N, C-alpha and C positions, 0 to 999 in steps of 0.2 A: 803235180799231185800224183802219187803212185796209184796203180790199179786197185790195190787193196783199200786205200783210203777212199778212192772214188766209189768203190762198191759199197763200203760202209756208209758213206755220205748219202748215196742214192737210196739205200735201204732205210736209213734214218729219215731222210726227207720224205719218202713215200709214206712211211709210218706216221710221221707228224702230220702230213697233209690229210690223211684219212682220219686220224684221231681227232683233228680239229673240226672235221666236217660231220663227225658222227651224230652230234646232237641235232643237226639239220636234216639229215637224209636217212637216218637209221630206220625211221618208222615207215618209209615208203618202200614199195616193191622195187623200184629202180635203185633206191639207196641200198637196199639189202643185196641186190645183185652186184653193185659196185664194190661194196665192202667184201663180199665173198671173192670177187675177182682179185681184189687187192691182197687179201689174205693168201690166196692161191699163188699169186705172183711172188709174194714175200717168201713163202715156203719153198717154192721152186728155186728162187735165187739163192737162198741159203743152202739148199740141197746141192745145187750145181757147184757152188764154191767148195762145199765140204767134200764133194767127190774129187775135185782137183787136188785137195789137200790130203786125201787118203793115201796110204802107202801102197806101192806096188807089191805084189806077192814076192816074198823072199823064200829061197830054197836052202837045202843042205848041201854039203860037199859031195854027198852021194849022188846028187842030181847033176853034177857038173857034166857038161858036154865033153866028149873025148878030145875034140879040137874046137877052137873058136876061130872061125874063118875070118879073113879080112875081106873088106868090101870097099868099093869106091877107090880112093887113093890107097895104095899099098906101101908107099914110101913118099919121101920128099926128094925130088930128083935134082939135088944140088950138091956140089962138092962140100959146101959148109955143113949140110945135114949129115952126109956120110961120115965126115970127120967127127962131128959131134956124137953120132951113133957109135962109132968105133971107140971113142974115149969115155963113153958113159954119160954124156951130156953135162960136163962140169960147168959149162958157161951158158947153159940154156936159161933164159929168163922168161918169166911170165909177168906181164904188166897188168895192173888194174888201174883204169883211167876213165876219162870222161867226166860225168857229173858226180864227182866224188870230192870230199874235203881233202883227202890225203892220198894222192896217187902212189901206187906201190910198184916195186920191181923186185920180184921174188926169184931166188935161185932154186934149183931142185932141192938143195939142202934145206933151205927155208921151208919149202913145201912139205918135205918129209918130217920136219920138226913140229909142224902144226898138229893139233888133235886130229886123229884119223877115224874114218868110218869104213868098215868093211861090210859089204852086202853081196849076197848071191842072188842074182836076178836074171830074168830071161830077156834077151835082146830079140826084138821082133823087127825084121827088115821089111820094107815096103815091097820088096821083090818076092816075099812069101816064105822065107826061111827064118828059123829061130835057133838060138843057142843060149845055154845057161852058163854064166861065168861068175867068178868071184872078183869083185872090184874093190880096191882100197885107195883112199885119198881123203883129203880134207873136204868138208862141206863147203860149197860155194858161199853160203851165207857167212861163214867165218871170215873169208876174204872181204866180202862186201861190208861187213860190220867194221872190220879193221880199217878199210878205206873211208868209211863214212859216206854212204850213198846219199846224195842230196834229194830233197823232196821232189824236185822236178823230174827225176828219173822215172821212167815208166817201163823201160826194157833193158835187158842185158844182151849185148852183142858179143859174139865169140869170134876172134880173129885167128886164123890158122896159117901154118907154113906151107901146106900142100897147095899146089896150083893146078887147076883144071882149065884147060882151054884158055890159058892166059889170064886167069882170074884166081886170086887166092881165095880159098874156101872161107865161108862165113856162115854163121847161123845166129839165131836170137831166141830169147824166151821172155815172157813177161815176169813180173815180180812174184807171182804165185809160184811158178816153177823155179825161179831163181832161189827162193827161200825154202823150197820143199826140202825136207830133211834127207831125202835120197838123191838130191842133186849134188854130185860130188865131182871133184877134179881128180880123176883116177890116174895114178902113176904105177899101179900094180894090177896084174891080172893073174888070178889063181896062185897068189902068193909069190909071184916073180915079177921083176920089172916089166913094164908094158912092152910087148913085142913091137917091132917095126911095123908090121902089117896092121896092127891094131891101134896105131897112133902114137908110138913112143916119141917123146917121153911123157906127154900129158894128153889126155882126152877128157871130154865131158861125158858124164853119165846123167841123162835126163830120164829117169826110169819110167815116167808115166807117158813117154812119147816114143814114136817109131825111131828106127836107127839113124835116119838121116838128120835127126835133131841132136845127135851125139857127136859133135865135131872132134876131129883128131888133130894131132900135131899142134896143140894149142899154144899160141904166143901172147894173146892179149884178151882181156875181159874189159868191155867198155860199157859204161852206164850212159844211156841216151834217153832223151825225152820222147823221140819219135823215130820210126823206122823209115821215114820218107827219104832220108839221105843214105840209107844203107843199101848198097847195090841198086836194084831197080825199084826199091821201095816195098817189096813184099816180105822182107825179113830174113831171107836165106838164099843160098846159092841155087838149090833146086827149086825152091818156090818161085824164084825169078825166071827160071828157064823151062821148067817142065810142068808147071801147073800143080805141083805138090801143095797140099794144104799147109798153111803156116802153123796151125795147131794140129798136131798129129797124135792126139791122145790114144792110148790103148787101155 
């Protein structure tokens, strides 16, 4: 069951529980307190979910930063990557796999032919710097819908080509962020093909979260039921090693 379904089920279940008990407890002082608490919980739960679905602020081209620095991995240190970079990534593929009805293998041309979203947003790094850039690419939801994410999937894991300390980079999000309209697979920055230092040819943009949640050099998108078998089980490269929070909302 997906996170969204679980939340809706929980909300509906709590509402039904208190609705059925109203006739027995509404007239008592304790009952009134319980009902007030339930209403407050219900309101806060919906507000929290709505906050996560709200759009990140978008800017204009006049706001673009003069440069958009690279951070973390600045390249993929392999001969195969250098050759792909020099030739414009004609053979780069992005897999969509895991708990899906129809696994996909998409070329860069496939990705460029999909409906595109362009958004100008601010990138906030956990190290304290920010930059504003214009990103273009298909929404992640478009690929997930095409692949047919199965009901048992609760998280989306991103697999990457860059290797840090002997481990390929990885990250993950839940279904709320996976289907957020500003979650895109970017292949362009400021109207040009994505630069090497910024994750060419593909990187994620998870606009409601800090920069380490935006993996670069993307090779695969994997739908999973649990994060237990992803790295050390905390859902991301830095979360497993440095104590970073899995949900890094901004």
